[in-house]
Backbone atoms as SQL, in Angstrom:
CREATE TABLE atoms (id INTEGER PRIMARY KEY, chain TEXT, resi INTEGER, resn TEXT, atom TEXT, x REAL, y REAL, z REAL);
INSERT INTO atoms VALUES
  (1, 'A', 1, 'UNK', 'N', 0.800, -1.327, -0.038),
  (2, 'A', 1, 'UNK', 'CA', -0.065, 0.056, 0.014),
  (3, 'A', 1, 'UNK', 'C', 0.903, 1.273, 0.063),
  (4, 'A', 2, 'UNK', 'N', 0.501, 2.297, -0.754),
  (5, 'A', 2, 'UNK', 'CA', 1.299, 3.544, -0.851),
  (6, 'A', 2, 'UNK', 'C', 0.414, 4.590, -0.108),
  (7, 'A', 3, 'UNK', 'N', 1.238, 5.485, 0.361),
  (8, 'A', 3, 'UNK', 'CA', 0.705, 6.672, 1.152),
  (9, 'A', 3, 'UNK', 'C', 1.580, 7.782, 0.911),
  (10, 'A', 4, 'UNK', 'N', 1.113, 9.085, 0.877),
  (11, 'A', 4, 'UNK', 'CA', 1.929, 10.177, 0.852),
  (12, 'A', 4, 'UNK', 'C', 1.709, 11.043, 1.968),
  (13, 'A', 5, 'UNK', 'N', 2.709, 11.566, 2.670),
  (14, 'A', 5, 'UNK', 'CA', 2.556, 12.399, 3.872),
  (15, 'A', 5, 'UNK', 'C', 3.314, 13.700, 3.464),
  (16, 'A', 6, 'UNK', 'N', 2.626, 14.807, 3.813),
  (17, 'A', 6, 'UNK', 'CA', 3.071, 16.215, 3.341),
  (18, 'A', 6, 'UNK', 'C', 3.236, 17.103, 4.616),
  (19, 'A', 7, 'UNK', 'N', 4.126, 17.932, 4.539),
  (20, 'A', 7, 'UNK', 'CA', 4.583, 18.790, 5.672),
  (21, 'A', 7, 'UNK', 'C', 4.888, 20.245, 5.081),
  (22, 'A', 8, 'UNK', 'N', 4.330, 21.120, 5.858),
  (23, 'A', 8, 'UNK', 'CA', 4.687, 22.745, 5.586),
  (24, 'A', 8, 'UNK', 'C', 4.388, 23.376, 6.890),
  (25, 'A', 9, 'UNK', 'N', 4.781, 24.738, 6.829),
  (26, 'A', 9, 'UNK', 'CA', 4.463, 25.667, 7.780),
  (27, 'A', 9, 'UNK', 'C', 3.798, 26.912, 7.228),
  (28, 'A', 10, 'UNK', 'N', 2.693, 27.320, 7.841),
  (29, 'A', 10, 'UNK', 'CA', 2.044, 28.519, 7.424),
  (30, 'A', 10, 'UNK', 'C', 2.749, 29.687, 7.992),
  (31, 'A', 11, 'UNK', 'N', 2.831, 30.811, 7.231),
  (32, 'A', 11, 'UNK', 'CA', 3.158, 32.095, 7.728),
  (33, 'A', 11, 'UNK', 'C', 2.095, 32.574, 8.723),
  (34, 'A', 12, 'UNK', 'N', 2.460, 33.391, 9.694),
  (35, 'A', 12, 'UNK', 'CA', 1.510, 33.991, 10.646),
  (36, 'A', 12, 'UNK', 'C', 0.430, 34.717, 9.894),
  (37, 'A', 13, 'UNK', 'N', -0.726, 34.846, 10.516),
  (38, 'A', 13, 'UNK', 'CA', -1.810, 35.692, 9.970),
  (39, 'A', 13, 'UNK', 'C', -2.107, 35.400, 8.456),
  (40, 'A', 14, 'UNK', 'N', -2.133, 34.060, 8.093),
  (41, 'A', 14, 'UNK', 'CA', -2.585, 33.709, 6.721),
  (42, 'A', 14, 'UNK', 'C', -3.731, 32.842, 6.768),
  (43, 'A', 15, 'UNK', 'N', -4.481, 32.747, 5.863),
  (44, 'A', 15, 'UNK', 'CA', -5.580, 31.863, 5.677),
  (45, 'A', 15, 'UNK', 'C', -5.114, 30.306, 5.507),
  (46, 'A', 16, 'UNK', 'N', -5.625, 29.433, 6.109),
  (47, 'A', 16, 'UNK', 'CA', -5.059, 28.030, 6.146),
  (48, 'A', 16, 'UNK', 'C', -6.081, 27.185, 5.341),
  (49, 'A', 17, 'UNK', 'N', -5.792, 26.961, 4.054),
  (50, 'A', 17, 'UNK', 'CA', -6.426, 26.034, 3.110),
  (51, 'A', 17, 'UNK', 'C', -5.549, 24.945, 2.781),
  (52, 'A', 18, 'UNK', 'N', -5.725, 23.850, 3.505),
  (53, 'A', 18, 'UNK', 'CA', -4.789, 22.698, 3.450),
  (54, 'A', 18, 'UNK', 'C', -5.002, 22.016, 2.053),
  (55, 'A', 19, 'UNK', 'N', -6.187, 21.929, 1.589),
  (56, 'A', 19, 'UNK', 'CA', -6.464, 21.246, 0.261),
  (57, 'A', 19, 'UNK', 'C', -5.691, 21.986, -0.824),
  (58, 'A', 20, 'UNK', 'N', -5.739, 23.286, -0.851),
  (59, 'A', 20, 'UNK', 'CA', -5.148, 24.089, -1.719),
  (60, 'A', 20, 'UNK', 'C', -3.697, 24.014, -1.843),
  (61, 'A', 21, 'UNK', 'N', -2.959, 24.019, -0.486),
  (62, 'A', 21, 'UNK', 'CA', -1.662, 23.805, -0.357),
  (63, 'A', 21, 'UNK', 'C', -1.089, 22.460, -0.826),
  (64, 'A', 22, 'UNK', 'N', -1.900, 21.541, -0.507),
  (65, 'A', 22, 'UNK', 'CA', -1.621, 20.159, -0.932),
  (66, 'A', 22, 'UNK', 'C', -1.529, 20.187, -2.455),
  (67, 'A', 23, 'UNK', 'N', -2.471, 20.578, -3.117),
  (68, 'A', 23, 'UNK', 'CA', -2.502, 20.511, -4.651),
  (69, 'A', 23, 'UNK', 'C', -1.468, 21.403, -5.225),
  (70, 'A', 24, 'UNK', 'N', -1.423, 22.725, -4.795),
  (71, 'A', 24, 'UNK', 'CA', -0.428, 23.635, -5.342),
  (72, 'A', 24, 'UNK', 'C', 0.936, 23.437, -5.144),
  (73, 'A', 25, 'UNK', 'N', 1.211, 23.215, -3.789),
  (74, 'A', 25, 'UNK', 'CA', 2.648, 23.225, -3.384),
  (75, 'A', 25, 'UNK', 'C', 3.224, 21.784, -3.310),
  (76, 'A', 26, 'UNK', 'N', 2.465, 20.859, -2.742),
  (77, 'A', 26, 'UNK', 'CA', 2.793, 19.370, -2.680),
  (78, 'A', 26, 'UNK', 'C', 2.790, 18.610, -3.894),
  (79, 'A', 27, 'UNK', 'N', 1.752, 18.748, -4.670),
  (80, 'A', 27, 'UNK', 'CA', 1.651, 17.992, -6.047),
  (81, 'A', 27, 'UNK', 'C', 2.131, 18.689, -7.263),
  (82, 'A', 28, 'UNK', 'N', 1.918, 20.036, -7.244),
  (83, 'A', 28, 'UNK', 'CA', 2.345, 20.739, -8.511),
  (84, 'A', 28, 'UNK', 'C', 3.847, 21.478, -8.265),
  (85, 'A', 29, 'UNK', 'N', 4.142, 21.537, -7.000),
  (86, 'A', 29, 'UNK', 'CA', 5.558, 21.879, -6.633),
  (87, 'A', 29, 'UNK', 'C', 5.570, 23.528, -6.830),
  (88, 'A', 30, 'UNK', 'N', 4.573, 24.248, -6.593),
  (89, 'A', 30, 'UNK', 'CA', 4.513, 25.701, -6.925),
  (90, 'A', 30, 'UNK', 'C', 4.731, 26.410, -5.509),
  (91, 'A', 31, 'UNK', 'N', 5.591, 27.486, -5.668),
  (92, 'A', 31, 'UNK', 'CA', 5.610, 28.208, -4.364),
  (93, 'A', 31, 'UNK', 'C', 4.368, 28.990, -4.067),
  (94, 'A', 32, 'UNK', 'N', 4.098, 29.034, -2.695),
  (95, 'A', 32, 'UNK', 'CA', 2.875, 29.885, -2.177),
  (96, 'A', 32, 'UNK', 'C', 3.197, 30.991, -1.231),
  (97, 'A', 33, 'UNK', 'N', 2.558, 32.063, -1.388),
  (98, 'A', 33, 'UNK', 'CA', 2.855, 33.214, -0.536),
  (99, 'A', 33, 'UNK', 'C', 2.612, 32.832, 0.989),
  (100, 'A', 34, 'UNK', 'N', 1.660, 32.107, 1.303),
  (101, 'A', 34, 'UNK', 'CA', 1.278, 31.873, 2.640),
  (102, 'A', 34, 'UNK', 'C', 2.113, 30.897, 3.372),
  (103, 'A', 35, 'UNK', 'N', 3.170, 30.325, 2.725),
  (104, 'A', 35, 'UNK', 'CA', 3.968, 29.253, 3.321),
  (105, 'A', 35, 'UNK', 'C', 5.262, 29.924, 3.667),
  (106, 'A', 36, 'UNK', 'N', 5.857, 29.346, 4.755),
  (107, 'A', 36, 'UNK', 'CA', 7.357, 29.689, 5.276),
  (108, 'A', 36, 'UNK', 'C', 8.285, 28.806, 4.323),
  (109, 'A', 37, 'UNK', 'N', 9.374, 29.452, 4.322),
  (110, 'A', 37, 'UNK', 'CA', 10.534, 28.709, 3.744),
  (111, 'A', 37, 'UNK', 'C', 11.126, 27.797, 4.796),
  (112, 'A', 38, 'UNK', 'N', 11.392, 26.500, 4.482),
  (113, 'A', 38, 'UNK', 'CA', 11.895, 25.569, 5.316),
  (114, 'A', 38, 'UNK', 'C', 13.411, 25.265, 5.116),
  (115, 'A', 39, 'UNK', 'N', 13.989, 24.701, 6.244),
  (116, 'A', 39, 'UNK', 'CA', 15.407, 24.429, 6.100),
  (117, 'A', 39, 'UNK', 'C', 15.617, 23.127, 5.500),
  (118, 'A', 40, 'UNK', 'N', 15.219, 22.935, 4.321),
  (119, 'A', 40, 'UNK', 'CA', 15.309, 21.671, 3.598),
  (120, 'A', 40, 'UNK', 'C', 16.465, 20.794, 3.768),
  (121, 'A', 41, 'UNK', 'N', 17.691, 21.414, 3.475),
  (122, 'A', 41, 'UNK', 'CA', 18.870, 20.639, 3.559),
  (123, 'A', 41, 'UNK', 'C', 19.138, 20.083, 4.958),
  (124, 'A', 42, 'UNK', 'N', 18.704, 20.895, 6.039),
  (125, 'A', 42, 'UNK', 'CA', 18.777, 20.265, 7.294),
  (126, 'A', 42, 'UNK', 'C', 17.867, 19.165, 7.609),
  (127, 'A', 43, 'UNK', 'N', 16.635, 19.255, 7.095),
  (128, 'A', 43, 'UNK', 'CA', 15.635, 18.215, 7.217),
  (129, 'A', 43, 'UNK', 'C', 16.124, 16.948, 6.640),
  (130, 'A', 44, 'UNK', 'N', 16.606, 17.019, 5.415),
  (131, 'A', 44, 'UNK', 'CA', 17.171, 15.972, 4.630),
  (132, 'A', 44, 'UNK', 'C', 18.456, 15.305, 5.213),
  (133, 'A', 45, 'UNK', 'N', 19.140, 15.983, 5.856),
  (134, 'A', 45, 'UNK', 'CA', 20.203, 15.462, 6.706),
  (135, 'A', 45, 'UNK', 'C', 19.783, 14.596, 7.858),
  (136, 'A', 46, 'UNK', 'N', 18.699, 15.128, 8.597),
  (137, 'A', 46, 'UNK', 'CA', 18.033, 14.532, 9.596),
  (138, 'A', 46, 'UNK', 'C', 17.555, 13.102, 9.249),
  (139, 'A', 47, 'UNK', 'N', 16.814, 13.078, 7.992),
  (140, 'A', 47, 'UNK', 'CA', 16.183, 11.995, 7.469),
  (141, 'A', 47, 'UNK', 'C', 17.229, 10.997, 7.097),
  (142, 'A', 48, 'UNK', 'N', 18.238, 11.435, 6.429),
  (143, 'A', 48, 'UNK', 'CA', 19.386, 10.445, 6.074),
  (144, 'A', 48, 'UNK', 'C', 20.062, 9.911, 7.307),
  (145, 'A', 49, 'UNK', 'N', 20.289, 10.635, 8.344),
  (146, 'A', 49, 'UNK', 'CA', 20.890, 10.004, 9.497),
  (147, 'A', 49, 'UNK', 'C', 19.964, 9.095, 10.227),
  (148, 'A', 50, 'UNK', 'N', 18.580, 9.502, 10.219),
  (149, 'A', 50, 'UNK', 'CA', 17.641, 8.544, 10.934),
  (150, 'A', 50, 'UNK', 'C', 17.390, 7.145, 10.208),
  (151, 'A', 51, 'UNK', 'N', 17.764, 7.160, 8.790),
  (152, 'A', 51, 'UNK', 'CA', 17.565, 5.952, 7.863),
  (153, 'A', 51, 'UNK', 'C', 18.838, 5.628, 7.354),
  (154, 'A', 52, 'UNK', 'N', 19.926, 5.734, 7.991),
  (155, 'A', 52, 'UNK', 'CA', 21.365, 5.555, 7.620),
  (156, 'A', 52, 'UNK', 'C', 21.533, 3.999, 7.240),
  (157, 'A', 53, 'UNK', 'N', 20.746, 3.087, 7.869),
  (158, 'A', 53, 'UNK', 'CA', 20.788, 1.728, 7.391),
  (159, 'A', 53, 'UNK', 'C', 19.946, 1.204, 6.203),
  (160, 'A', 54, 'UNK', 'N', 19.293, 2.265, 5.569),
  (161, 'A', 54, 'UNK', 'CA', 18.611, 2.036, 4.456),
  (162, 'A', 54, 'UNK', 'C', 19.369, 2.185, 3.224),
  (163, 'A', 55, 'UNK', 'N', 19.109, 1.558, 2.055),
  (164, 'A', 55, 'UNK', 'CA', 19.772, 1.827, 0.821),
  (165, 'A', 55, 'UNK', 'C', 19.221, 3.231, 0.277),
  (166, 'A', 56, 'UNK', 'N', 20.209, 3.943, -0.188),
  (167, 'A', 56, 'UNK', 'CA', 19.794, 5.302, -0.691),
  (168, 'A', 56, 'UNK', 'C', 20.172, 5.397, -2.249),
  (169, 'A', 57, 'UNK', 'N', 19.227, 5.851, -2.924),
  (170, 'A', 57, 'UNK', 'CA', 19.339, 6.013, -4.464),
  (171, 'A', 57, 'UNK', 'C', 18.970, 7.502, -4.804),
  (172, 'A', 58, 'UNK', 'N', 19.177, 7.765, -6.096),
  (173, 'A', 58, 'UNK', 'CA', 18.737, 9.024, -6.596),
  (174, 'A', 58, 'UNK', 'C', 19.196, 10.203, -5.712),
  (175, 'A', 59, 'UNK', 'N', 20.536, 10.242, -5.522),
  (176, 'A', 59, 'UNK', 'CA', 21.091, 11.380, -4.794),
  (177, 'A', 59, 'UNK', 'C', 20.496, 11.608, -3.382),
  (178, 'A', 60, 'UNK', 'N', 20.139, 10.459, -2.736),
  (179, 'A', 60, 'UNK', 'CA', 19.620, 10.538, -1.453),
  (180, 'A', 60, 'UNK', 'C', 18.028, 10.951, -1.221),
  (181, 'A', 61, 'UNK', 'N', 17.337, 10.688, -2.379),
  (182, 'A', 61, 'UNK', 'CA', 15.966, 10.981, -2.315),
  (183, 'A', 61, 'UNK', 'C', 15.063, 9.733, -2.301),
  (184, 'A', 62, 'UNK', 'N', 15.653, 8.644, -2.624),
  (185, 'A', 62, 'UNK', 'CA', 14.901, 7.341, -2.516),
  (186, 'A', 62, 'UNK', 'C', 15.536, 6.348, -1.487),
  (187, 'A', 63, 'UNK', 'N', 14.778, 5.893, -0.618),
  (188, 'A', 63, 'UNK', 'CA', 15.223, 5.021, 0.416),
  (189, 'A', 63, 'UNK', 'C', 14.523, 3.705, 0.389),
  (190, 'A', 64, 'UNK', 'N', 15.253, 2.681, 0.555),
  (191, 'A', 64, 'UNK', 'CA', 14.643, 1.268, 0.644),
  (192, 'A', 64, 'UNK', 'C', 15.357, 0.334, 1.515),
  (193, 'A', 65, 'UNK', 'N', 14.555, -0.495, 2.188),
  (194, 'A', 65, 'UNK', 'CA', 15.246, -1.427, 3.030),
  (195, 'A', 65, 'UNK', 'C', 14.186, -2.727, 3.032),
  (196, 'A', 66, 'UNK', 'N', 14.856, -3.861, 2.875),
  (197, 'A', 66, 'UNK', 'CA', 14.157, -5.059, 2.712),
  (198, 'A', 66, 'UNK', 'C', 13.443, -5.344, 4.076),
  (199, 'A', 67, 'UNK', 'N', 12.043, -5.618, 3.836),
  (200, 'A', 67, 'UNK', 'CA', 11.270, -5.901, 5.070),
  (201, 'A', 67, 'UNK', 'C', 10.655, -4.631, 5.771),
  (202, 'A', 68, 'UNK', 'N', 11.001, -3.507, 5.113),
  (203, 'A', 68, 'UNK', 'CA', 10.698, -2.271, 5.811),
  (204, 'A', 68, 'UNK', 'C', 9.850, -1.375, 4.710),
  (205, 'A', 69, 'UNK', 'N', 10.032, -1.716, 3.419),
  (206, 'A', 69, 'UNK', 'CA', 9.472, -0.977, 2.479),
  (207, 'A', 69, 'UNK', 'C', 10.349, 0.161, 1.972),
  (208, 'A', 70, 'UNK', 'N', 9.730, 1.247, 1.366),
  (209, 'A', 70, 'UNK', 'CA', 10.540, 2.275, 0.709),
  (210, 'A', 70, 'UNK', 'C', 9.788, 3.480, 0.821),
  (211, 'A', 71, 'UNK', 'N', 10.611, 4.680, 0.583),
  (212, 'A', 71, 'UNK', 'CA', 10.053, 5.987, 0.392),
  (213, 'A', 71, 'UNK', 'C', 10.885, 6.781, -0.459),
  (214, 'A', 72, 'UNK', 'N', 10.169, 7.823, -0.972),
  (215, 'A', 72, 'UNK', 'CA', 10.825, 8.884, -1.951),
  (216, 'A', 72, 'UNK', 'C', 10.501, 10.099, -1.303),
  (217, 'A', 73, 'UNK', 'N', 11.464, 11.023, -1.449),
  (218, 'A', 73, 'UNK', 'CA', 11.228, 12.381, -0.944),
  (219, 'A', 73, 'UNK', 'C', 11.165, 13.369, -2.092),
  (220, 'A', 74, 'UNK', 'N', 10.134, 14.438, -2.061),
  (221, 'A', 74, 'UNK', 'CA', 9.959, 15.318, -2.915),
  (222, 'A', 74, 'UNK', 'C', 10.025, 16.698, -2.020),
  (223, 'A', 75, 'UNK', 'N', 10.737, 17.683, -2.518),
  (224, 'A', 75, 'UNK', 'CA', 10.846, 18.904, -1.614),
  (225, 'A', 75, 'UNK', 'C', 10.880, 20.087, -2.611),
  (226, 'A', 76, 'UNK', 'N', 10.412, 21.080, -1.995),
  (227, 'A', 76, 'UNK', 'CA', 10.594, 22.520, -2.682),
  (228, 'A', 76, 'UNK', 'C', 11.097, 23.315, -1.454),
  (229, 'A', 77, 'UNK', 'N', 11.277, 24.646, -1.637),
  (230, 'A', 77, 'UNK', 'CA', 11.692, 25.414, -0.476),
  (231, 'A', 77, 'UNK', 'C', 10.725, 25.527, 0.689),
  (232, 'A', 78, 'UNK', 'N', 9.441, 25.051, 0.501),
  (233, 'A', 78, 'UNK', 'CA', 8.368, 25.336, 1.302),
  (234, 'A', 78, 'UNK', 'C', 7.709, 23.933, 1.849),
  (235, 'A', 79, 'UNK', 'N', 7.981, 22.783, 1.121),
  (236, 'A', 79, 'UNK', 'CA', 7.274, 21.626, 1.554),
  (237, 'A', 79, 'UNK', 'C', 8.195, 20.422, 1.498),
  (238, 'A', 80, 'UNK', 'N', 7.859, 19.425, 2.195),
  (239, 'A', 80, 'UNK', 'CA', 8.501, 18.177, 2.214),
  (240, 'A', 80, 'UNK', 'C', 7.442, 17.267, 2.087),
  (241, 'A', 81, 'UNK', 'N', 7.540, 16.326, 1.048),
  (242, 'A', 81, 'UNK', 'CA', 6.560, 15.208, 0.732),
  (243, 'A', 81, 'UNK', 'C', 7.238, 13.819, 0.770),
  (244, 'A', 82, 'UNK', 'N', 6.667, 12.970, 1.548),
  (245, 'A', 82, 'UNK', 'CA', 7.267, 11.573, 1.521),
  (246, 'A', 82, 'UNK', 'C', 6.208, 10.625, 0.865),
  (247, 'A', 83, 'UNK', 'N', 6.498, 9.999, -0.084),
  (248, 'A', 83, 'UNK', 'CA', 5.716, 8.954, -0.819),
  (249, 'A', 83, 'UNK', 'C', 6.197, 7.586, -0.254),
  (250, 'A', 84, 'UNK', 'N', 5.311, 6.874, 0.420),
  (251, 'A', 84, 'UNK', 'CA', 5.811, 5.706, 1.279),
  (252, 'A', 84, 'UNK', 'C', 5.092, 4.477, 0.600),
  (253, 'A', 85, 'UNK', 'N', 5.861, 3.549, 0.494),
  (254, 'A', 85, 'UNK', 'CA', 5.441, 2.259, -0.141),
  (255, 'A', 85, 'UNK', 'C', 5.685, 1.118, 0.806),
  (256, 'A', 86, 'UNK', 'N', 4.683, 0.415, 1.254),
  (257, 'A', 86, 'UNK', 'CA', 4.678, -0.833, 2.185),
  (258, 'A', 86, 'UNK', 'C', 5.596, -0.577, 3.426),
  (259, 'A', 87, 'UNK', 'N', 5.579, 0.668, 3.925),
  (260, 'A', 87, 'UNK', 'CA', 6.442, 0.839, 4.953),
  (261, 'A', 87, 'UNK', 'C', 5.672, 0.540, 6.407),
  (262, 'A', 88, 'UNK', 'N', 6.536, 0.147, 7.347),
  (263, 'A', 88, 'UNK', 'CA', 6.060, -0.119, 8.743),
  (264, 'A', 88, 'UNK', 'C', 5.636, 1.119, 9.450),
  (265, 'A', 89, 'UNK', 'N', 4.615, 1.009, 10.413),
  (266, 'A', 89, 'UNK', 'CA', 4.229, 2.054, 11.003),
  (267, 'A', 89, 'UNK', 'C', 5.316, 2.922, 11.748),
  (268, 'A', 90, 'UNK', 'N', 6.173, 2.162, 12.461),
  (269, 'A', 90, 'UNK', 'CA', 7.215, 2.789, 13.240),
  (270, 'A', 90, 'UNK', 'C', 8.130, 3.663, 12.413),
  (271, 'A', 91, 'UNK', 'N', 8.416, 3.151, 11.078),
  (272, 'A', 91, 'UNK', 'CA', 9.225, 3.964, 10.196),
  (273, 'A', 91, 'UNK', 'C', 8.551, 5.200, 9.825),
  (274, 'A', 92, 'UNK', 'N', 7.279, 5.237, 9.426),
  (275, 'A', 92, 'UNK', 'CA', 6.523, 6.352, 9.029),
  (276, 'A', 92, 'UNK', 'C', 6.479, 7.338, 10.256),
  (277, 'A', 93, 'UNK', 'N', 6.325, 6.769, 11.358),
  (278, 'A', 93, 'UNK', 'CA', 6.199, 7.641, 12.625),
  (279, 'A', 93, 'UNK', 'C', 7.578, 8.437, 12.828),
  (280, 'A', 94, 'UNK', 'N', 8.580, 7.626, 12.427),
  (281, 'A', 94, 'UNK', 'CA', 9.995, 8.460, 12.461),
  (282, 'A', 94, 'UNK', 'C', 10.061, 9.534, 11.531),
  (283, 'A', 95, 'UNK', 'N', 9.524, 9.419, 10.190),
  (284, 'A', 95, 'UNK', 'CA', 9.562, 10.528, 9.350),
  (285, 'A', 95, 'UNK', 'C', 8.649, 11.846, 9.917),
  (286, 'A', 96, 'UNK', 'N', 7.558, 11.376, 10.462),
  (287, 'A', 96, 'UNK', 'CA', 6.672, 12.501, 11.048),
  (288, 'A', 96, 'UNK', 'C', 7.353, 13.119, 12.247),
  (289, 'A', 97, 'UNK', 'N', 8.143, 12.439, 13.127),
  (290, 'A', 97, 'UNK', 'CA', 8.777, 13.030, 14.219),
  (291, 'A', 97, 'UNK', 'C', 9.908, 13.981, 13.708),
  (292, 'A', 98, 'UNK', 'N', 10.546, 13.666, 12.766),
  (293, 'A', 98, 'UNK', 'CA', 11.600, 14.503, 12.200),
  (294, 'A', 98, 'UNK', 'C', 10.982, 15.957, 11.883),
  (295, 'A', 99, 'UNK', 'N', 9.866, 15.845, 11.050),
  (296, 'A', 99, 'UNK', 'CA', 9.178, 17.066, 10.726),
  (297, 'A', 99, 'UNK', 'C', 8.464, 17.974, 11.758),
  (298, 'A', 100, 'UNK', 'N', 8.002, 17.073, 12.827),
  (299, 'A', 100, 'UNK', 'CA', 7.404, 17.857, 13.979),
  (300, 'A', 100, 'UNK', 'C', 8.599, 18.809, 14.558),
  (301, 'A', 101, 'UNK', 'N', 9.735, 18.151, 14.720),
  (302, 'A', 101, 'UNK', 'CA', 10.823, 18.869, 15.280),
  (303, 'A', 101, 'UNK', 'C', 11.187, 20.184, 14.451),
  (304, 'A', 102, 'UNK', 'N', 10.645, 20.407, 13.316),
  (305, 'A', 102, 'UNK', 'CA', 10.945, 21.451, 12.417),
  (306, 'A', 102, 'UNK', 'C', 9.538, 22.376, 12.411),
  (307, 'A', 103, 'UNK', 'N', 8.655, 21.948, 13.266),
  (308, 'A', 103, 'UNK', 'CA', 7.458, 22.836, 13.463),
  (309, 'A', 103, 'UNK', 'C', 6.346, 22.577, 12.279),
  (310, 'A', 104, 'UNK', 'N', 6.527, 21.379, 11.581),
  (311, 'A', 104, 'UNK', 'CA', 5.701, 21.075, 10.375),
  (312, 'A', 104, 'UNK', 'C', 4.799, 20.028, 10.725),
  (313, 'A', 105, 'UNK', 'N', 3.455, 20.260, 10.994),
  (314, 'A', 105, 'UNK', 'CA', 2.504, 19.092, 11.229),
  (315, 'A', 105, 'UNK', 'C', 2.250, 18.376, 9.904),
  (316, 'A', 106, 'UNK', 'N', 1.902, 17.075, 10.023),
  (317, 'A', 106, 'UNK', 'CA', 1.447, 16.232, 8.943),
  (318, 'A', 106, 'UNK', 'C', 0.092, 16.691, 8.298),
  (319, 'A', 107, 'UNK', 'N', 0.112, 16.619, 6.956),
  (320, 'A', 107, 'UNK', 'CA', -1.042, 16.646, 6.286),
  (321, 'A', 107, 'UNK', 'C', -1.365, 15.289, 5.456),
  (322, 'A', 108, 'UNK', 'N', -2.350, 14.543, 5.726),
  (323, 'A', 108, 'UNK', 'CA', -2.542, 13.363, 5.257),
  (324, 'A', 108, 'UNK', 'C', -3.817, 13.430, 4.218),
  (325, 'A', 109, 'UNK', 'N', -3.357, 13.357, 3.000),
  (326, 'A', 109, 'UNK', 'CA', -4.326, 13.574, 1.922),
  (327, 'A', 109, 'UNK', 'C', -5.309, 12.331, 1.803),
  (328, 'A', 110, 'UNK', 'N', -4.875, 11.156, 2.260),
  (329, 'A', 110, 'UNK', 'CA', -5.724, 10.065, 2.205),
  (330, 'A', 110, 'UNK', 'C', -7.045, 10.211, 2.990),
  (331, 'A', 111, 'UNK', 'N', -6.956, 11.143, 3.980),
  (332, 'A', 111, 'UNK', 'CA', -8.206, 11.426, 4.831),
  (333, 'A', 111, 'UNK', 'C', -8.512, 12.883, 4.833),
  (334, 'A', 112, 'UNK', 'N', -7.725, 13.741, 4.096),
  (335, 'A', 112, 'UNK', 'CA', -7.898, 15.169, 4.155),
  (336, 'A', 112, 'UNK', 'C', -7.757, 15.850, 5.539),
  (337, 'A', 113, 'UNK', 'N', -6.819, 15.388, 6.289),
  (338, 'A', 113, 'UNK', 'CA', -6.565, 15.898, 7.545),
  (339, 'A', 113, 'UNK', 'C', -5.189, 16.347, 7.920),
  (340, 'A', 114, 'UNK', 'N', -5.232, 17.520, 8.484),
  (341, 'A', 114, 'UNK', 'CA', -3.799, 18.057, 8.890),
  (342, 'A', 114, 'UNK', 'C', -3.798, 18.051, 10.381),
  (343, 'A', 115, 'UNK', 'N', -2.842, 17.371, 10.897),
  (344, 'A', 115, 'UNK', 'CA', -2.657, 17.056, 12.325),
  (345, 'A', 115, 'UNK', 'C', -1.847, 18.297, 12.998),
  (346, 'A', 116, 'UNK', 'N', -2.623, 19.349, 13.137),
  (347, 'A', 116, 'UNK', 'CA', -1.961, 20.608, 13.693),
  (348, 'A', 116, 'UNK', 'C', -2.605, 21.190, 14.923),
  (349, 'A', 117, 'UNK', 'N', -3.113, 20.370, 15.793),
  (350, 'A', 117, 'UNK', 'CA', -3.814, 20.801, 16.906),
  (351, 'A', 117, 'UNK', 'C', -2.837, 21.340, 17.859),
  (352, 'A', 118, 'UNK', 'N', -1.498, 20.963, 17.696),
  (353, 'A', 118, 'UNK', 'CA', -0.499, 21.393, 18.649),
  (354, 'A', 118, 'UNK', 'C', 0.250, 22.630, 18.222),
  (355, 'A', 119, 'UNK', 'N', -0.287, 23.199, 17.145),
  (356, 'A', 119, 'UNK', 'CA', 0.333, 24.458, 16.562),
  (357, 'A', 119, 'UNK', 'C', -0.498, 25.737, 16.945),
  (358, 'A', 120, 'UNK', 'N', -0.141, 26.844, 16.796),
  (359, 'A', 120, 'UNK', 'CA', -0.972, 27.984, 16.954),
  (360, 'A', 120, 'UNK', 'C', -1.951, 28.221, 15.866),
  (361, 'A', 121, 'UNK', 'N', -1.796, 27.603, 14.795),
  (362, 'A', 121, 'UNK', 'CA', -2.721, 27.698, 13.610),
  (363, 'A', 121, 'UNK', 'C', -2.788, 29.125, 13.271);
């Protein structure tokens, strides 16, 4: 089963339209005025460190480990998206924890929910 997990931070005092951000920024890769710039290089370093025993391909954007599944990373300056394939729950939670440390809540398009109750929204 495949799933995609999407992360971003809104700028202060902006309208929050999760579905629009998902389509425009996470799927189309377009920059949006209402989103913050993320430290993408730092985020990628943390992901690479956390999954250092996984096989990396495509310049560190594709990760795979037998028995654990695989994931691909898509980034722009404002979003991080993980496309996960057959992954275990603990591994997916590790990805989410990394982005939470950067103040980026999960948006799950499979059920159109952004898990941001811990933010100031």
